[in-house]
C-alpha positions as CSV (number, residue, x, y, z in Angstrom):
1,X,0.2,0.0,0.0
2,X,1.4,3.3,-1.0
3,X,1.6,6.4,1.0
4,X,-1.3,7.8,-1.0
5,X,-3.0,4.9,-0.6
6,X,-2.8,5.2,3.0
7,X,-3.3,9.1,3.6
8,X,-5.7,10.0,0.6
9,X,-7.0,13.2,1.9
10,X,-3.4,14.7,2.0
11,X,-2.5,13.5,-1.2
12,X,-5.8,14.5,-3.5
13,X,-5.2,17.9,-4.9
14,X,-7.2,20.4,-3.5
15,X,-7.9,24.3,-3.3
16,X,-6.9,26.5,-0.6
17,X,-9.7,29.4,-1.2
18,X,-8.2,31.6,1.8
19,X,-5.0,31.8,-0.2
20,X,-6.3,31.5,-3.8
21,X,-4.2,28.5,-4.2
22,X,-4.5,25.2,-6.0
23,X,-2.0,22.6,-4.0
24,X,-0.9,19.1,-4.1
25,X,1.0,17.0,-1.8
26,X,4.3,15.5,-2.0
27,X,7.1,13.7,-0.5
28,X,9.6,15.0,-3.2
29,X,11.7,17.8,-1.5
30,X,11.2,21.1,-2.6
31,X,14.3,23.5,-3.8
32,X,14.9,25.9,-1.2
33,X,13.8,29.0,-3.3
34,X,10.2,27.8,-3.5
35,X,9.8,27.2,-0.1
36,X,7.9,30.2,1.5
37,X,5.9,28.6,4.6
38,X,7.4,26.0,7.0
39,X,5.2,24.4,9.8
40,X,6.4,21.8,12.4
41,X,4.2,19.1,13.8
42,X,6.0,19.2,17.3
43,X,6.3,16.3,20.0
44,X,6.4,16.8,23.9
45,X,7.2,13.3,24.8
46,X,4.1,11.3,23.3
47,X,1.9,14.3,22.6
48,X,1.5,17.0,20.0
49,X,1.4,20.8,20.6
50,X,-1.3,22.4,19.0
51,X,-2.0,26.1,19.0
52,X,-5.5,27.6,19.1
53,X,-5.9,31.1,17.2
54,X,-8.0,33.8,17.8
55,X,-10.5,32.1,15.3
56,X,-10.7,29.1,17.5
57,X,-8.7,26.9,15.2
58,X,-6.0,24.5,16.3
59,X,-2.7,24.9,14.4
60,X,0.6,23.3,14.0
61,X,3.1,26.3,14.9
62,X,4.6,27.7,11.7
63,X,4.2,30.5,8.9
64,X,5.8,32.6,6.4
65,X,9.8,32.9,5.9
66,X,11.2,36.3,5.8
67,X,13.6,37.3,2.7
68,X,16.7,35.2,2.7
69,X,15.6,33.5,5.7
70,X,17.2,30.0,6.4
71,X,14.8,27.1,6.9
72,X,16.4,26.5,10.5
73,X,15.8,30.4,11.4
74,X,12.4,30.5,9.9
75,X,12.0,27.2,12.5
76,X,13.2,28.8,15.5
77,X,11.5,32.3,15.0
78,X,7.8,30.3,14.3
79,X,8.3,28.1,17.3
80,X,9.1,31.0,19.5
81,X,6.3,33.3,18.2
82,X,3.4,30.6,18.1
83,X,4.3,28.2,20.6
84,X,6.7,29.5,22.8
85,X,8.8,26.1,22.0
86,X,12.3,25.3,21.2
87,X,13.7,22.5,19.4
88,X,14.7,19.7,21.5
89,X,16.1,17.7,18.6
90,X,16.5,17.3,14.9
91,X,14.2,18.5,12.3
92,X,12.8,15.9,10.3
93,X,11.2,16.6,6.9
94,X,7.8,15.3,5.9
95,X,6.7,16.5,2.8
96,X,5.3,19.8,1.1
97,X,2.4,21.1,-0.3
98,X,3.2,22.2,-3.8
99,X,1.0,25.5,-4.5
100,X,0.1,27.5,-7.6
101,X,-1.4,31.0,-6.5
102,X,-3.9,32.9,-9.0
103,X,-3.3,36.1,-6.8
104,X,-1.6,38.9,-9.4
105,X,1.4,39.3,-7.3
106,X,3.2,37.2,-4.3
107,X,2.2,37.6,-0.5
108,X,5.4,39.2,0.1
109,X,7.4,40.7,-2.5
110,X,10.7,38.5,-2.4
111,X,8.6,35.2,-2.6
112,X,8.5,33.2,-5.6
113,X,5.4,33.7,-7.8
114,X,3.1,32.0,-8.9
115,X,4.8,28.7,-7.9
116,X,5.7,28.0,-4.0
117,X,5.8,25.4,-1.4
118,X,4.7,24.7,1.9
119,X,7.3,22.6,3.9
120,X,6.1,20.2,6.6
121,X,8.5,18.9,9.4
122,X,8.0,17.4,12.5
123,X,10.5,17.5,15.7
124,X,10.7,17.3,19.5
125,X,10.3,20.5,21.4
126,X,10.2,22.0,24.9
127,X,7.6,24.4,25.6
128,X,9.6,27.2,27.3
129,X,7.4,30.5,27.5
130,X,4.3,32.0,26.1
131,X,4.0,32.8,22.3
132,X,5.3,35.9,21.5
133,X,2.4,37.0,19.2
134,X,3.9,39.5,16.6
135,X,1.3,42.1,15.5
136,X,1.3,41.1,12.0
137,X,0.8,37.3,12.5
138,X,-1.8,35.1,13.9
139,X,-2.7,35.7,17.7
140,X,-2.4,32.5,19.6
141,X,-4.5,32.1,22.6
142,X,-3.9,29.0,24.1
143,X,-0.9,26.4,23.7
144,X,-1.2,22.7,24.6
145,X,0.3,19.6,24.1
146,X,-2.6,16.5,23.4
147,X,-2.6,13.1,23.2
148,X,-2.1,12.2,19.9
149,X,-5.9,11.1,19.2
150,X,-7.2,14.2,20.5
151,X,-4.7,16.5,18.5
152,X,-5.5,14.6,15.3
153,X,-9.1,15.2,16.0
154,X,-8.5,19.1,16.9
155,X,-6.3,19.6,14.2
156,X,-9.3,19.1,11.6
157,X,-10.2,22.8,12.4
158,X,-7.2,24.1,10.2
159,X,-8.3,21.9,7.2
160,X,-9.4,18.2,6.3
161,X,-5.7,17.5,5.3
162,X,-4.3,17.8,9.1
163,X,-5.4,14.7,10.7
164,X,-3.6,12.7,7.8
165,X,-0.6,15.2,8.0
166,X,-0.3,14.5,12.0
167,X,-1.0,10.6,11.4
168,X,1.9,10.6,8.7
169,X,4.3,12.7,11.4
170,X,3.4,10.1,14.0
171,X,4.0,7.2,11.8
172,X,7.4,8.5,10.3
173,X,8.3,9.0,14.4
174,X,7.8,5.5,14.9
175,X,10.4,4.7,12.6
C-alpha cells in the first residue's frame, strides 16, 4: 500500500480558497527557493503541540519565511512566536504542499510567484514560554500538548488534510 493510499485526503489535489491556491502534497523535497512557509508538527514526549488562535482554530506552529531567511531560522522564530517552543531534537522533513497561486502578485515581494511550496516537518520540542504573538501574525490564545488522538481530532479545524498529516508525522516518528 502506497503513502497516497494510506493518506488519500492529504494526497488529493485541492484548493485552499483562503490563499487563492491550488495545492498538491508530495514527498519530493522542494527546492529551497520555492519554500515560502514552514510548519512543524511538534512532539513533547508522546503528545502533539497545537496552538489555538483567535479564530478558534487549532494549528501546528509555523508560518511565512522572511526574505533570505534560512529554514532553521524560520523554524526557530515561528516556534517561539506561535508556541513559545524550542527544538529539543533534529527537524525531520515530512513533505510539502506544492502550490500555484492565482493572485496577481506574491504575498510578500521576495517570494516566488506563482509557484511556491509549504514545507511540513516534525520535531521534538520543549515549551519554554508564552507565544510572542507579533502583531502581524496569527494571535495565539492557547498552546497545549495533546494526546495523539485528541490532537488529530482537533487539527481538523485547520483543514481536512491536517489529521492525515499528523498521522503521517506519528508514523514517521515511530520508524
